[in-house]
C-alpha positions as CSV (number, residue, x, y, z in Angstrom):
1,M,-22.8,-97.3,8.4
2,S,-24.1,-100.8,8.0
3,D,-27.3,-102.2,9.5
4,T,-25.5,-104.1,12.2
5,L,-23.6,-102.1,14.9
6,P,-20.3,-103.4,16.4
7,P,-20.4,-104.9,19.9
8,C,-19.0,-103.0,22.8
9,P,-15.2,-103.1,22.9
10,Q,-15.2,-103.3,26.8
11,C,-18.0,-105.8,27.7
12,Q,-18.8,-107.2,24.2
13,G,-22.4,-106.2,24.7
14,E,-24.5,-106.5,21.5
15,Y,-27.1,-103.8,22.3
16,T,-25.0,-100.8,21.2
17,Y,-26.5,-97.7,19.7
18,E,-25.4,-94.5,18.1
19,M,-25.6,-91.1,19.9
20,D,-24.4,-88.2,17.7
21,A,-20.8,-89.2,16.6
22,L,-20.3,-91.8,19.4
23,M,-21.3,-95.4,19.9
24,V,-22.8,-96.2,23.4
25,C,-23.2,-99.5,25.3
26,P,-26.3,-99.4,27.6
27,S,-24.9,-102.4,29.6
28,C,-21.7,-100.9,30.8
29,G,-22.0,-97.2,29.8
30,H,-18.9,-97.2,27.7
31,E,-18.8,-94.6,24.9
32,W,-16.4,-94.7,21.9
33,A,-15.9,-93.2,18.5
34,P,-16.4,-95.8,15.7
35,T,-13.5,-96.2,13.3
36,E,-13.4,-97.4,9.7
37,G,-11.9,-100.7,10.8
38,G,-14.8,-101.5,13.2
39,S,-13.7,-101.8,16.8
40,A,-12.1,-98.7,18.4
41,A,-10.4,-100.5,21.3
42,G,-6.9,-99.2,21.7
43,A,-7.0,-97.2,18.5
44,G,-5.1,-94.0,19.3
45,E,-6.5,-93.6,22.8
46,K,-5.0,-90.8,24.9
47,V,-3.0,-92.0,27.9
48,V,-4.0,-90.1,31.1
49,K,-1.5,-90.1,34.0
50,D,-1.9,-89.0,37.6
51,A,0.3,-86.5,39.5
52,V,3.0,-89.2,40.1
53,G,3.0,-90.8,36.7
54,N,0.7,-93.8,37.2
55,V,-1.6,-94.6,34.2
56,L,-5.2,-94.0,35.0
57,N,-8.1,-96.2,33.5
58,D,-11.9,-96.0,33.6
59,G,-13.2,-97.3,36.9
60,D,-10.0,-96.6,39.0
61,S,-10.1,-95.1,42.4
62,V,-8.0,-92.0,43.1
63,T,-7.1,-89.8,46.0
64,V,-7.1,-86.0,45.8
65,I,-3.5,-84.8,46.7
66,K,-4.2,-81.1,47.4
67,A,-7.1,-79.0,48.7
68,L,-9.4,-77.8,46.0
69,K,-11.8,-74.8,46.0
70,V,-15.2,-75.5,44.7
71,K,-17.2,-72.7,43.2
72,G,-20.5,-72.1,45.0
73,S,-19.5,-74.1,48.1
74,T,-18.4,-72.7,51.5
75,S,-16.0,-75.6,51.9
76,G,-13.7,-77.2,49.3
77,I,-12.5,-80.7,48.7
78,K,-9.9,-81.7,51.3
79,A,-6.6,-83.4,50.4
80,G,-6.9,-87.1,51.0
81,T,-10.5,-87.4,49.7
82,K,-11.0,-90.7,48.0
83,V,-12.9,-90.7,44.7
84,R,-14.1,-94.1,43.3
85,N,-15.1,-95.2,39.9
86,I,-13.6,-92.4,37.7
87,R,-14.3,-92.0,34.0
88,L,-11.7,-90.6,31.7
89,I,-13.0,-87.9,29.3
90,D,-11.6,-85.4,26.8
91,G,-12.7,-82.4,28.9
92,V,-12.4,-78.7,28.7
93,D,-9.4,-76.8,30.1
94,G,-7.4,-79.8,31.1
95,H,-10.2,-81.5,33.1
96,D,-9.8,-85.1,32.0
97,I,-11.6,-87.0,34.9
98,D,-15.3,-87.2,35.3
99,C,-16.4,-88.4,38.7
100,R,-18.8,-88.2,41.7
101,V,-17.2,-86.7,44.8
102,E,-18.9,-87.6,48.1
103,G,-20.7,-84.6,49.5
104,F,-20.2,-82.5,46.3
105,G,-21.8,-84.6,43.5
106,A,-20.7,-84.9,39.9
107,M,-17.7,-82.9,38.8
108,Q,-14.7,-82.9,36.6
109,L,-11.1,-83.0,37.9
110,K,-7.6,-82.6,36.5
111,S,-5.4,-85.6,36.6
112,S,-2.6,-83.5,37.9
113,V,-4.4,-83.1,41.3
114,V,-5.0,-86.8,41.9
115,K,-3.0,-89.9,42.8
116,K,-4.1,-93.5,41.9
117,A,-5.3,-95.2,45.1
């Protein structure tokens, strides 16, 4: 890779750095895989849809549509719980949303159990 790193495709921040195989922007927290052509914005990104077919994006708010059991907790996440500022990931076992649920902390959810708020 060259001496100059590409700016962030989301916020155009110039202080990007490499972390393993990803590029990271410390300003907005965006992570992306660099491509041969430079910017990776829109280059083959996976489209994630919620349970009713709405396209989800980073930073969206979603609502849980069915009660979820949480391992290690006596109570689960109730249907109707609102989750703000989601982050889309390429997770394990179909979990493609990384978020922080009020009262439970950081966790990963499947897009099939949420609806865009």
